[in-house]
C-alpha positions as CSV (number, residue, x, y, z in Angstrom):
1,X,50.5,51.0,128.7
2,X,48.4,54.2,129.1
3,X,51.1,55.9,131.1
4,X,53.6,55.1,128.4
5,X,51.5,56.8,125.7
6,X,51.3,59.9,127.9
7,X,55.1,60.0,128.4
8,X,55.7,59.6,124.7
9,X,53.3,62.5,123.9
10,X,54.9,65.0,126.3
11,X,58.3,66.5,125.8
12,X,61.0,65.6,128.2
13,X,61.5,68.2,130.9
14,X,64.6,70.3,130.4
15,X,66.6,71.0,133.5
16,X,67.3,74.6,134.2
17,X,71.1,74.0,134.1
18,X,70.8,72.8,130.5
19,X,68.7,75.8,129.5
20,X,71.3,78.1,131.1
21,X,74.2,76.4,129.2
22,X,72.4,76.7,125.9
23,X,71.6,80.4,126.6
24,X,75.2,81.1,127.6
25,X,76.5,79.3,124.4
26,X,74.2,81.4,122.2
27,X,75.2,84.6,124.0
28,X,78.9,83.8,123.5
29,X,78.3,83.0,119.8
30,X,76.6,86.4,119.3
31,X,79.3,88.3,121.2
32,X,82.0,86.4,119.2
33,X,80.3,87.3,115.9
34,X,80.0,90.9,116.9
35,X,83.6,91.1,117.9
36,X,84.7,89.4,114.7
37,X,82.7,91.9,112.6
38,X,84.0,94.9,114.7
39,X,87.7,93.8,114.5
40,X,87.4,93.1,110.7
41,X,86.9,96.8,110.2
42,X,86.0,98.3,106.9
43,X,87.6,95.8,104.7
44,X,90.7,97.7,103.7
45,X,90.0,101.2,104.7
46,X,93.0,101.5,107.0
47,X,95.5,104.2,106.7
48,X,93.0,106.8,105.5
49,X,91.6,104.6,102.8
50,X,95.0,104.3,101.0
51,X,95.0,100.5,100.6
52,X,95.5,98.4,97.5
53,X,94.6,94.7,96.9
54,X,94.9,92.4,94.0
55,X,95.0,88.7,93.1
56,X,98.3,87.8,91.4
57,X,99.7,84.6,89.9
58,X,101.7,82.5,92.4
59,X,103.5,79.2,92.4
60,X,100.5,77.6,94.1
61,X,97.9,79.3,91.9
62,X,96.6,82.7,93.0
63,X,97.7,84.8,95.9
64,X,96.2,87.9,97.5
65,X,98.4,91.0,97.7
66,X,97.2,93.6,100.1
67,X,99.0,96.7,101.4
68,X,98.1,100.0,103.1
69,X,99.8,103.3,103.8
70,X,103.5,103.4,103.1
71,X,103.4,99.7,102.0
72,X,100.8,100.6,99.3
73,X,102.9,103.6,98.1
74,X,106.0,101.4,97.8
75,X,104.1,98.6,96.0
76,X,102.4,100.9,93.5
77,X,105.6,103.0,92.9
78,X,107.8,99.9,92.2
79,X,105.6,96.9,91.4
80,X,108.5,94.8,90.1
81,X,107.2,91.5,88.7
82,X,103.6,92.7,89.3
83,X,104.0,95.5,86.8
84,X,101.7,93.8,84.3
85,X,98.9,93.1,86.7
86,X,96.0,95.2,85.6
87,X,94.0,94.5,88.8
88,X,96.8,96.0,90.9
89,X,97.1,99.0,88.6
90,X,93.4,99.7,88.9
91,X,93.6,99.3,92.7
92,X,96.5,101.7,92.9
93,X,94.7,104.3,90.7
94,X,91.6,103.9,92.8
95,X,93.6,104.7,95.9
96,X,95.1,107.8,94.2
97,X,98.6,106.3,93.9
98,X,100.6,106.4,90.7
99,X,101.4,102.9,89.4
100,X,104.9,102.2,88.3
101,X,106.0,105.8,88.7
102,X,109.1,106.8,90.6
103,X,108.7,107.9,94.2
104,X,109.1,111.6,94.7
């Protein structure tokens, strides 16, 4: 009975292999998080910062429209059905692109 109380009071010994596995898992999680942040980049700063993004109406609710470089120029120059989207217009103007203007 006395021995049982001592065993209940003391933490169970952790084998070195278990500690190594937990440390390795934590290290992999930190590396994965770092790579995810690094690969995410600057959040739309590709192609010299000439990116546009907007939320537009879609058949399933809202959809994200995102384009950089030549795709952004094309989208802003000829928005088509998105011509009335103010968020896209603001995004085009912020990127220095004319909205709804003919390409030249």
